[in-house]
C-alpha positions as CSV (number, residue, x, y, z in Angstrom):
1,X,13.6,9.1,8.2
2,X,14.5,5.9,7.3
3,X,10.8,4.5,5.6
4,X,7.5,5.4,5.2
5,X,3.8,3.5,5.7
6,X,1.6,3.0,2.9
7,X,-1.6,4.6,4.3
8,X,-2.3,8.5,4.2
9,X,-4.4,11.2,2.9
10,X,-3.9,14.8,1.7
11,X,-6.4,17.6,-0.2
12,X,-5.4,20.3,-2.1
13,X,-7.8,23.3,-3.4
14,X,-7.2,25.3,-6.2
15,X,-8.8,27.8,-8.6
16,X,-8.2,29.6,-12.1
17,X,-10.6,31.8,-13.9
18,X,-13.9,30.4,-13.6
19,X,-12.8,27.3,-12.3
20,X,-12.5,25.8,-8.8
21,X,-11.6,22.7,-7.8
22,X,-10.3,20.1,-5.1
23,X,-8.0,17.2,-5.4
24,X,-7.9,14.3,-2.5
25,X,-5.0,11.8,-2.7
26,X,-5.5,9.0,-0.3
27,X,-3.6,4.9,-0.3
28,X,-3.7,2.1,1.4
29,X,-1.9,-1.0,1.9
30,X,-0.7,-2.8,-1.4
31,X,1.8,-5.2,-2.3
32,X,2.4,-3.2,-5.6
33,X,1.9,0.5,-6.8
34,X,-1.8,0.5,-7.9
35,X,-2.8,4.3,-9.2
36,X,-6.4,5.3,-9.7
37,X,-7.5,8.6,-11.1
38,X,-11.0,9.9,-10.9
39,X,-11.6,13.7,-12.5
40,X,-14.3,15.5,-14.4
41,X,-15.3,15.0,-18.0
42,X,-13.1,16.5,-20.7
43,X,-10.1,16.3,-18.2
44,X,-8.9,13.0,-18.8
45,X,-5.4,14.1,-19.8
46,X,-4.9,14.6,-16.2
47,X,-4.9,10.8,-15.6
48,X,-1.4,10.7,-16.9
49,X,-0.1,13.7,-14.4
50,X,-1.8,11.7,-11.8
51,X,0.0,8.5,-12.5
52,X,3.7,9.8,-13.1
53,X,3.6,12.0,-9.7
54,X,2.6,9.1,-7.9
55,X,5.0,6.6,-9.7
56,X,8.0,9.2,-9.2
57,X,6.9,9.7,-5.4
58,X,5.7,6.1,-4.2
59,X,7.0,2.3,-4.8
60,X,3.8,0.9,-3.1
61,X,0.4,1.0,-2.0
62,X,-3.1,1.5,-3.4
63,X,-3.5,5.5,-4.5
64,X,-6.9,7.3,-5.5
65,X,-6.4,10.4,-6.7
66,X,-10.0,12.4,-6.9
67,X,-10.4,15.3,-8.8
68,X,-13.6,17.2,-8.6
69,X,-14.3,20.6,-10.7
70,X,-16.8,23.3,-10.9
71,X,-17.2,26.1,-13.0
72,X,-18.7,29.6,-11.7
73,X,-22.2,30.1,-12.6
74,X,-22.5,33.0,-15.1
75,X,-19.0,31.9,-16.6
76,X,-20.7,30.6,-20.0
77,X,-21.1,32.6,-22.7
78,X,-24.7,32.6,-24.3
79,X,-25.3,33.6,-28.0
80,X,-27.6,33.2,-30.6
81,X,-27.5,31.0,-33.6
82,X,-29.5,33.4,-36.3
83,X,-28.4,31.1,-39.2
84,X,-30.6,28.7,-37.2
85,X,-33.3,31.2,-36.3
86,X,-33.3,32.0,-39.7
87,X,-34.3,28.8,-40.9
88,X,-37.1,28.5,-38.6
89,X,-38.4,31.8,-39.6
90,X,-38.1,30.8,-43.4
91,X,-40.2,27.3,-42.6
92,X,-42.7,29.3,-40.8
93,X,-43.3,32.0,-43.3
94,X,-46.3,30.1,-45.5
95,X,-48.0,29.2,-42.5
96,X,-47.9,32.7,-41.3
97,X,-49.0,33.9,-44.7
98,X,-51.9,31.6,-44.4
99,X,-53.2,32.6,-41.0
100,X,-52.3,28.7,-39.9
101,X,-50.2,30.2,-37.0
102,X,-50.0,33.0,-35.0
103,X,-47.0,35.1,-34.8
104,X,-44.3,33.8,-32.7
105,X,-42.9,35.2,-29.7
106,X,-39.3,36.3,-28.7
107,X,-39.3,33.5,-25.8
108,X,-40.6,31.1,-28.4
109,X,-38.2,31.7,-31.0
110,X,-35.3,31.4,-28.4
111,X,-37.0,28.3,-27.0
112,X,-36.6,26.4,-30.5
113,X,-33.7,24.0,-30.5
114,X,-30.5,25.5,-31.7
115,X,-31.0,28.7,-31.4
116,X,-29.6,29.5,-28.2
117,X,-26.1,28.2,-27.7
118,X,-23.8,28.1,-24.7
119,X,-20.1,28.7,-25.4
120,X,-17.7,27.4,-22.9
121,X,-14.7,29.7,-21.8
122,X,-12.6,26.3,-21.4
123,X,-13.3,25.9,-25.5
124,X,-10.7,28.2,-25.6
125,X,-7.5,26.2,-26.2
126,X,-5.1,28.5,-24.2
127,X,-7.6,28.7,-21.3
128,X,-8.6,25.4,-21.1
129,X,-4.4,24.7,-21.3
130,X,-4.0,26.8,-18.0
131,X,-6.5,25.1,-16.3
132,X,-5.3,21.9,-16.8
133,X,-1.5,23.1,-15.9
134,X,-3.3,24.5,-12.3
135,X,-5.2,21.5,-11.9
136,X,-2.0,19.6,-12.4
137,X,0.4,21.5,-10.2
138,X,-2.5,20.9,-7.3
139,X,-2.5,17.3,-8.2
140,X,1.4,17.3,-7.6
141,X,1.1,19.3,-4.5
142,X,-1.8,16.6,-3.1
143,X,0.9,13.9,-3.8
144,X,3.1,15.6,-1.6
145,X,1.1,16.0,1.2
146,X,0.2,12.4,0.6
147,X,3.8,11.8,1.1
148,X,4.2,13.5,4.0
149,X,1.3,11.8,5.7
150,X,2.7,8.6,4.9
151,X,6.1,9.6,6.2
152,X,4.6,10.5,9.4
153,X,2.9,6.9,9.7
154,X,6.9,5.7,9.1
155,X,7.7,7.3,12.0
156,X,5.1,5.9,14.4
157,X,5.7,2.4,13.2
158,X,9.5,2.8,13.8
159,X,9.3,2.2,17.4
160,X,7.0,-0.8,16.9
161,X,9.5,-2.5,14.5
162,X,12.3,-2.4,16.5
163,X,10.7,-3.1,19.6
164,X,9.2,-6.5,17.9
165,X,13.0,-7.1,16.7
166,X,14.4,-6.6,20.0
167,X,12.0,-9.4,21.1
168,X,13.2,-11.3,18.7
169,X,16.6,-11.1,19.4
170,X,15.8,-11.5,23.1
171,X,13.8,-15.0,22.4
172,X,16.5,-16.0,20.1
173,X,19.2,-15.7,23.0
174,X,16.8,-17.8,25.5
175,X,16.6,-20.4,22.9
176,X,20.5,-20.7,22.2
177,X,20.5,-21.0,26.0
178,X,17.9,-23.8,26.1
179,X,19.2,-25.5,23.4
180,X,22.4,-26.2,24.8
181,X,20.8,-28.6,27.4
182,X,19.3,-30.6,24.4
183,X,22.6,-33.2,23.8
184,X,22.3,-34.3,27.3
185,X,18.5,-34.5,27.7
186,X,18.4,-36.5,24.3
187,X,21.1,-39.2,26.2
188,X,19.4,-39.2,29.1
189,X,15.9,-39.8,27.4
190,X,17.6,-42.1,25.4
191,X,19.1,-44.2,27.7
192,X,16.1,-44.4,30.3
193,X,14.4,-46.0,27.2
194,X,16.6,-48.4,26.2
195,X,16.8,-49.6,30.1
196,X,13.4,-50.1,29.8
197,X,13.7,-52.4,26.8
198,X,16.8,-54.1,27.1
199,X,17.3,-56.9,30.2
200,X,21.0,-57.5,28.7
201,X,23.0,-54.3,29.8
202,X,26.3,-55.3,28.6
203,X,27.6,-53.1,26.2
204,X,24.8,-50.8,26.7
205,X,26.8,-47.4,27.6
206,X,28.5,-47.5,24.2
207,X,25.3,-47.9,22.4
208,X,23.5,-45.1,24.3
209,X,26.2,-42.9,23.4
210,X,26.2,-43.8,19.5
211,X,22.4,-43.4,19.1
212,X,22.3,-40.3,21.3
213,X,24.8,-38.6,19.2
214,X,22.9,-39.6,16.3
215,X,19.7,-38.2,17.7
216,X,21.5,-35.1,19.0
217,X,22.9,-34.4,15.7
218,X,19.3,-34.6,14.3
219,X,18.3,-31.9,17.3
220,X,20.9,-29.6,16.5
221,X,19.5,-26.3,16.0
222,X,22.8,-24.2,15.9
223,X,22.5,-23.4,12.3
224,X,18.8,-22.2,12.8
225,X,19.9,-20.3,15.4
226,X,22.8,-18.5,13.6
227,X,20.6,-17.7,10.4
228,X,17.8,-16.2,13.1
229,X,20.6,-14.2,13.9
230,X,21.4,-13.0,10.6
231,X,18.0,-12.0,10.1
232,X,17.8,-9.8,12.9
233,X,20.9,-7.8,11.3
234,X,19.1,-7.5,8.4
235,X,16.0,-6.6,9.9
236,X,18.3,-3.7,11.4
237,X,19.8,-2.8,8.5
238,X,16.3,-2.5,6.8
239,X,15.0,-0.2,9.7
240,X,18.1,2.2,9.1
241,X,17.8,2.1,5.4
242,X,16.9,5.3,3.3
243,X,14.6,3.8,0.7
244,X,11.3,1.6,0.4
245,X,12.2,-1.5,2.1
246,X,8.9,-2.6,2.8
247,X,8.9,-5.7,0.1
248,X,12.3,-6.7,1.2
249,X,11.2,-6.6,4.8
250,X,8.1,-8.8,4.0
251,X,10.3,-11.5,2.4
252,X,12.7,-11.3,5.3
253,X,9.7,-12.4,7.8
254,X,9.0,-15.4,5.3
255,X,12.8,-16.6,6.6
256,X,12.6,-15.3,9.8
257,X,9.3,-18.2,10.1
258,X,10.9,-20.3,8.2
259,X,13.7,-20.8,10.6
260,X,11.6,-20.6,13.7
261,X,9.4,-23.5,12.6
262,X,12.2,-25.8,11.5
263,X,13.6,-24.7,15.5
264,X,10.3,-25.9,16.7
265,X,10.6,-29.2,14.7
266,X,14.1,-30.1,16.0
267,X,13.1,-29.5,20.0
268,X,13.4,-32.1,22.2
269,X,12.5,-30.2,25.2
270,X,9.1,-28.4,26.3
271,X,10.8,-25.3,27.1
272,X,12.5,-24.6,23.9
273,X,9.4,-25.6,22.2
274,X,7.7,-23.0,24.3
275,X,10.3,-20.5,23.6
276,X,9.5,-21.5,19.4
277,X,6.3,-20.6,19.8
278,X,6.6,-17.1,21.2
279,X,9.4,-16.9,18.6
280,X,6.8,-17.3,15.8
281,X,4.1,-15.2,17.5
282,X,6.7,-12.4,17.5
283,X,7.8,-12.6,13.9
284,X,4.3,-12.9,12.9
285,X,3.2,-9.6,14.7
286,X,6.6,-8.3,13.1
287,X,5.0,-9.7,9.6
288,X,1.6,-7.9,10.1
289,X,3.2,-4.7,10.7
290,X,5.8,-5.0,8.0
291,X,2.5,-4.9,6.0
292,X,2.4,-1.4,6.6
293,X,5.7,-0.2,5.2
294,X,6.3,1.2,1.9
């Protein structure tokens, strides 16, 4: 696998004791690595596991790791706060003795604030640590699944990128052939223009050669073509790299476009300009696809 994409999705379910949960990891394109974590209250420590896990697997992309968890009904233990109940009974003693209030019912006593307490099993430090560790493992597995999904996108992108690079290479070869005709074309055009402007043709041929040579030098695109061929080789190297190459590929497309723009500005023939415009369109297609590469 030469490279991976930046779009993907993975889900991992898990459970431990009374808890069950699901982890969803998804990512979209991004110039840098941006990780966001959403989890249930009380499990904020898992954000670190999500961030470190993502940083160890990815270099670019906007990642979202979401954890949804619930506890099985009946898992919480209910107990009576007898101290609080005794305080209520002591306060009501005088009222009962004077007959101002009726004898309280058990239901009424239990409904008083603070009499019934719910003991969450995760209040136990050891149990909570076990649950968090199991959740962290699910996060790791979800990130592994996301990495696999992004690699699958990279497999799909590979032939597309290779095809565009081959198209660019074909256009550069065509531009090289057409550019070879530029000096003669410039000389012919300059000679025709001077003939129209000058009545005295004495010494005209020498002046035509001199001026045409200057114009031809300005229209020389051999350096641009050589650099474009170097960029093509660099693109193929990146396509075969065994590490993330998207950022370098992005910079390379900028260099491609710079040379294509100069080629068009130096063009002296309509045919070379047409090739240059096609070349720019192909480079733009390459740039758009590279945005998907990690």
